[in-house]
C-alpha positions as CSV (number, residue, x, y, z in Angstrom):
1,X,2.0,14.8,114.6
2,X,3.2,16.4,111.3
3,X,2.2,19.9,112.4
4,X,4.6,20.2,115.4
5,X,5.4,23.9,115.4
6,X,4.4,25.8,112.3
7,X,1.0,24.4,111.5
8,X,-1.1,25.9,114.1
9,X,-2.4,28.0,111.3
10,X,-4.2,30.9,110.6
11,X,-6.3,33.4,109.2
12,X,-6.5,36.8,107.9
13,X,-9.6,36.9,106.2
14,X,-10.7,37.6,109.7
15,X,-8.6,40.7,110.2
16,X,-6.5,39.4,113.1
17,X,-2.8,39.6,112.6
18,X,-0.8,36.7,113.9
19,X,2.9,35.6,113.6
20,X,3.7,34.2,110.2
21,X,5.2,31.1,111.8
22,X,1.7,29.8,112.7
23,X,0.3,29.9,109.2
24,X,-0.3,26.9,106.9
25,X,0.4,27.7,103.3
26,X,0.1,31.2,104.7
27,X,-3.2,33.0,105.0
28,X,-2.1,35.0,102.0
29,X,-1.5,31.8,100.0
30,X,-4.9,30.3,101.0
31,X,-6.6,33.5,100.3
32,X,-5.0,33.7,96.9
33,X,-6.2,30.3,96.0
34,X,-9.7,31.2,97.0
35,X,-9.6,34.6,95.2
36,X,-8.5,32.9,92.0
37,X,-11.4,30.5,92.2
38,X,-13.8,33.3,93.0
39,X,-12.9,35.0,89.8
40,X,-13.0,31.9,87.7
41,X,-16.5,30.8,88.7
42,X,-18.1,34.2,88.5
43,X,-21.4,34.1,86.8
44,X,-21.7,30.3,86.9
45,X,-24.1,28.0,88.6
46,X,-21.2,27.0,90.8
47,X,-21.0,30.5,92.1
48,X,-24.7,30.5,92.9
49,X,-24.4,27.2,94.7
50,X,-21.4,28.4,96.7
51,X,-23.1,31.6,97.7
52,X,-26.0,29.5,99.0
53,X,-23.7,27.7,101.4
54,X,-21.7,30.8,102.5
55,X,-22.9,33.5,104.9
56,X,-23.6,37.1,103.7
57,X,-20.3,38.8,102.8
58,X,-18.3,35.6,102.7
59,X,-16.3,34.6,99.6
60,X,-14.1,31.6,98.8
61,X,-11.1,33.9,99.6
62,X,-12.4,35.0,102.9
63,X,-13.2,31.5,104.2
64,X,-10.1,29.8,102.8
65,X,-8.4,29.7,106.2
66,X,-11.4,28.7,108.2
67,X,-10.2,25.1,108.6
68,X,-7.0,26.5,110.2
69,X,-8.8,29.1,112.3
70,X,-10.6,26.3,114.2
71,X,-7.3,25.2,115.7
72,X,-7.1,28.1,118.1
73,X,-7.9,31.7,118.8
74,X,-5.5,33.1,116.2
75,X,-8.3,34.5,114.2
76,X,-10.2,35.8,117.2
77,X,-12.7,34.1,119.4
78,X,-14.0,30.8,118.3
79,X,-17.5,30.9,116.9
80,X,-20.1,28.4,117.9
81,X,-19.8,26.9,114.4
82,X,-16.1,26.3,115.0
83,X,-16.6,24.8,118.4
84,X,-19.2,22.4,117.1
85,X,-16.9,21.4,114.2
86,X,-13.9,20.8,116.5
87,X,-16.1,18.8,119.0
88,X,-17.3,16.5,116.2
89,X,-13.9,16.2,114.6
90,X,-11.2,15.4,117.3
91,X,-8.7,14.5,114.5
92,X,-9.4,17.6,112.4
93,X,-5.7,18.7,112.5
94,X,-4.8,15.6,110.6
95,X,-7.1,16.4,107.7
96,X,-4.6,18.9,106.2
97,X,-1.8,16.6,105.0
98,X,-0.5,13.2,104.2
99,X,3.1,12.0,104.7
100,X,4.0,10.0,101.5
101,X,7.8,9.7,101.2
102,X,8.6,12.4,98.7
103,X,10.7,10.1,96.6
104,X,7.6,8.1,95.5
105,X,5.5,8.8,92.5
106,X,2.0,8.0,93.7
107,X,-0.3,8.2,96.6
108,X,-1.7,4.8,97.5
109,X,-4.4,4.1,100.0
110,X,-2.8,2.6,103.2
111,X,0.7,3.3,101.8
112,X,3.6,4.4,104.0
113,X,2.8,7.8,105.5
114,X,-0.9,7.8,104.6
115,X,-3.9,7.6,107.0
116,X,-7.6,7.2,106.9
117,X,-8.1,10.8,108.0
118,X,-5.4,12.4,105.8
119,X,-5.9,15.1,103.2
120,X,-6.7,12.8,100.2
121,X,-9.3,10.8,102.1
122,X,-10.9,13.9,103.7
123,X,-11.1,15.7,100.3
124,X,-12.7,12.7,98.7
125,X,-15.3,12.5,101.5
126,X,-16.0,16.3,101.3
127,X,-16.5,16.1,97.5
128,X,-19.0,13.3,97.9
129,X,-20.9,15.4,100.4
130,X,-21.1,18.3,98.0
131,X,-22.3,15.9,95.3
132,X,-25.0,14.6,97.5
133,X,-23.6,11.1,97.5
134,X,-22.6,10.9,101.1
135,X,-23.5,7.9,103.2
136,X,-22.4,6.9,106.8
137,X,-19.5,5.0,105.1
138,X,-18.4,7.8,102.8
139,X,-19.0,10.6,105.2
140,X,-17.6,9.3,108.5
141,X,-17.1,12.8,109.9
142,X,-20.7,13.7,109.2
143,X,-19.8,16.9,107.3
144,X,-22.6,19.2,106.5
145,X,-22.6,20.7,102.9
146,X,-21.2,23.9,104.3
147,X,-18.5,22.2,106.3
148,X,-17.6,20.1,103.2
149,X,-17.2,23.4,101.2
150,X,-15.1,24.9,103.9
151,X,-12.9,21.8,103.8
152,X,-12.6,21.6,100.0
153,X,-11.6,25.2,99.7
154,X,-8.9,25.0,102.3
155,X,-7.6,21.5,101.5
156,X,-7.4,22.3,97.8
157,X,-4.8,24.9,98.8
158,X,-3.0,22.6,101.2
159,X,-2.7,19.7,98.8
160,X,-0.9,21.9,96.3
161,X,1.8,22.8,99.0
162,X,4.4,20.1,98.2
163,X,5.3,19.4,101.8
164,X,1.7,18.7,102.7
165,X,2.0,15.6,100.6
166,X,5.6,14.6,100.1
167,X,7.5,14.1,103.4
168,X,11.1,13.4,104.3
169,X,12.2,10.5,106.4
170,X,15.7,10.2,107.9
171,X,17.7,7.2,108.7
172,X,19.8,6.8,111.9
173,X,22.9,7.6,109.9
174,X,21.4,10.9,108.7
175,X,20.3,10.2,105.2
176,X,16.9,10.6,103.4
177,X,15.3,7.2,103.1
178,X,12.0,5.7,101.8
179,X,10.1,3.6,104.4
180,X,7.9,0.9,102.8
181,X,5.4,0.7,105.6
182,X,4.2,2.8,108.5
183,X,5.7,0.2,110.9
184,X,9.2,1.0,109.6
185,X,8.9,4.6,110.9
186,X,10.0,3.6,114.4
187,X,12.1,6.6,115.6
188,X,15.0,4.1,116.0
189,X,16.1,3.3,112.4
190,X,13.8,5.7,110.5
191,X,12.7,9.0,111.8
192,X,9.7,11.1,110.6
193,X,10.8,14.6,109.9
194,X,7.2,15.7,110.4
195,X,6.6,17.2,107.0
196,X,9.8,19.2,107.2
197,X,9.1,20.7,110.7
198,X,12.1,18.9,112.1
199,X,14.4,20.1,109.4
200,X,15.8,23.5,110.4
201,X,17.2,26.2,108.1
202,X,19.5,29.0,109.2
203,X,17.0,31.9,109.2
204,X,19.5,34.6,108.7
205,X,21.0,32.9,105.6
206,X,17.5,32.3,104.2
207,X,16.4,35.8,104.8
208,X,19.6,37.3,103.4
209,X,19.4,35.2,100.2
210,X,15.7,35.8,99.6
211,X,15.8,39.5,100.2
212,X,18.8,39.9,97.9
213,X,17.0,38.1,95.1
214,X,13.5,39.5,95.8
215,X,13.8,42.8,97.7
216,X,11.1,43.4,100.3
217,X,8.2,45.7,99.3
218,X,8.2,49.2,101.0
219,X,5.1,48.1,103.1
220,X,6.9,45.0,104.5
221,X,8.5,45.2,108.0
222,X,11.3,43.0,109.1
223,X,10.5,41.0,112.3
224,X,11.9,42.6,115.5
225,X,13.4,39.4,116.9
226,X,13.9,36.9,114.0
227,X,14.4,33.3,115.1
228,X,17.8,31.6,114.6
229,X,16.3,28.7,112.7
230,X,13.2,28.2,110.5
231,X,11.5,24.9,109.9
232,X,11.7,23.8,106.3
233,X,7.9,23.3,106.4
234,X,7.4,26.9,107.6
235,X,9.7,28.1,104.8
236,X,7.3,26.4,102.3
237,X,4.2,27.5,104.1
238,X,4.9,31.2,104.2
239,X,8.4,32.4,103.0
240,X,8.1,31.2,99.4
241,X,4.6,32.6,99.2
242,X,6.0,36.0,100.1
243,X,8.8,35.6,97.4
244,X,6.2,34.4,94.9
245,X,4.2,37.6,95.5
246,X,7.3,39.8,95.2
247,X,8.5,38.3,91.9
248,X,4.9,38.8,90.6
249,X,5.0,42.4,91.6
250,X,1.9,41.9,93.8
251,X,1.5,42.8,97.5
252,X,-1.9,41.2,98.3
253,X,-3.7,37.9,97.7
254,X,-6.2,39.7,95.6
255,X,-3.5,41.4,93.4
256,X,-1.9,38.0,93.0
257,X,-5.2,36.4,92.0
258,X,-5.7,39.0,89.3
259,X,-2.1,38.5,88.2
260,X,-2.8,34.8,87.9
261,X,-5.9,35.3,85.7
262,X,-4.2,37.9,83.5
263,X,-1.2,35.6,82.9
264,X,-3.5,33.0,81.3
265,X,-1.6,30.1,82.7
266,X,-1.5,26.6,81.2
267,X,-2.9,24.6,84.0
268,X,-3.3,20.8,83.8
269,X,-6.8,19.5,83.5
270,X,-8.1,16.8,85.8
271,X,-10.1,13.9,84.3
272,X,-12.2,11.0,85.6
273,X,-14.5,10.7,88.6
274,X,-14.3,13.7,90.9
275,X,-13.3,11.5,93.8
276,X,-10.1,10.6,91.9
277,X,-9.0,14.2,91.6
278,X,-7.5,14.4,95.1
279,X,-5.3,11.4,94.1
280,X,-4.2,13.2,90.9
281,X,-3.4,16.4,92.9
282,X,-1.4,14.3,95.4
283,X,0.6,12.7,92.7
284,X,1.3,16.1,91.1
285,X,2.4,17.4,94.5
286,X,4.9,14.5,94.8
287,X,6.5,15.6,91.6
288,X,6.9,19.1,93.0
289,X,8.0,17.7,96.4
290,X,11.0,16.0,94.7
291,X,12.0,19.4,93.3
292,X,11.5,21.0,96.7
293,X,13.9,18.6,98.3
294,X,16.4,18.8,95.5
295,X,19.5,20.7,96.5
296,X,19.0,20.6,100.2
297,X,21.4,18.8,102.5
298,X,21.1,17.2,105.9
299,X,23.5,18.4,108.6
300,X,24.0,18.0,112.3
301,X,21.3,16.2,114.3
302,X,20.2,17.3,117.8
303,X,17.4,16.7,120.2
304,X,14.7,19.1,121.2
305,X,11.9,19.0,123.8
306,X,8.3,20.2,123.1
307,X,7.3,22.9,125.6
308,X,3.7,21.9,125.4
309,X,3.9,18.1,125.7
310,X,7.4,17.4,127.0
311,X,8.0,15.1,124.1
312,X,11.6,14.8,122.9
313,X,12.4,14.5,119.2
314,X,15.3,14.8,116.8
315,X,15.9,17.7,114.5
316,X,18.4,18.1,111.7
317,X,20.2,21.2,110.4
318,X,19.3,21.7,106.7
319,X,21.4,23.4,104.2
320,X,20.3,25.1,101.0
321,X,22.0,27.0,98.2
322,X,21.8,30.8,98.0
323,X,19.7,30.6,94.9
324,X,17.2,28.1,96.4
325,X,14.6,31.0,96.7
326,X,14.5,31.3,92.9
327,X,13.4,27.7,92.3
328,X,11.2,27.5,95.4
329,X,9.3,30.8,94.7
330,X,8.6,29.8,91.1
331,X,7.2,26.5,92.3
332,X,5.1,28.2,94.9
333,X,3.7,30.6,92.3
334,X,2.8,27.8,90.0
335,X,1.2,25.7,92.8
336,X,-0.9,28.6,94.1
337,X,-2.2,29.3,90.6
338,X,-2.8,25.6,90.0
339,X,-4.6,25.3,93.3
340,X,-7.0,28.1,92.4
341,X,-7.7,26.8,89.0
342,X,-8.2,23.2,90.2
343,X,-10.6,24.4,92.9
344,X,-12.7,26.3,90.4
345,X,-12.8,23.4,88.0
346,X,-13.9,21.1,90.8
347,X,-16.7,23.4,91.9
348,X,-17.9,23.8,88.3
349,X,-17.9,20.0,87.8
350,X,-19.9,19.5,91.0
351,X,-22.4,22.2,90.0
352,X,-22.3,22.4,86.2
């Protein structure tokens, strides 16, 4: 249920423009992660193995949003490959995140907010498929190698978005709390903020602060009818990516990828068995999620009703300081670069 409003996601490698509110890490963000990895594995055996699994003309950048595009028609008509994948994976929308309380330091199997089909478990299974080590037990979704690659490329981006790992839970008296088990998240004493989707920012304030700090590029157009509020998750999926591009003097994912390579970043190196890398990435994301939630304040609570399901749920007004875009855009820039480098390292480790 984490992806209530803003995680319907989607694509752009497929040349269809859709509202930014439906992206997940933003198409531009996912494409940037893929484009960085494309550059880093160039000329390697990993590049040859990747090309063998991709269709003619595809790149890691162009397929980086495929796992979001299967959620609807946002990228255009569904291909047969997408329909087959969705039919075989009824819980595919849950593969993109986990909901570990952001105050914690580590992801633990079966811990509060985790699930057997969450991002860490799905990444681990997809890695095993690419390694040729899959069994009925380790590959419950029956991923093909191509599907496993599509998952790894996309989820390597998602897991570096802090709110795709570190989640906020709210007590009945309006405070951030840490549930110890999933059973405690009962919507009576502890409420699930759904990865920040139920924490609503004043959109005019956010836009004004961000545009003042990082002026829009000449090519950017302001939305004709901006919403009154913006989910905190949506802010982290798309808005901070836009600010990260602006402060890097780049307008496209490809330009950002080249900026990332040219900047020669110091990126942490993962160690140990490859199936432990998603755990390491999740733990790193929890560090970042703490920073993402620092300086934001919970305000008035209200109730909304889903237009699609009729479900009622609580939402909270969320406050942030006028300089929050500075910190958040820097985090986003670091995480996008980290995602691209970690993805490339993983692929080169699978196919040395």
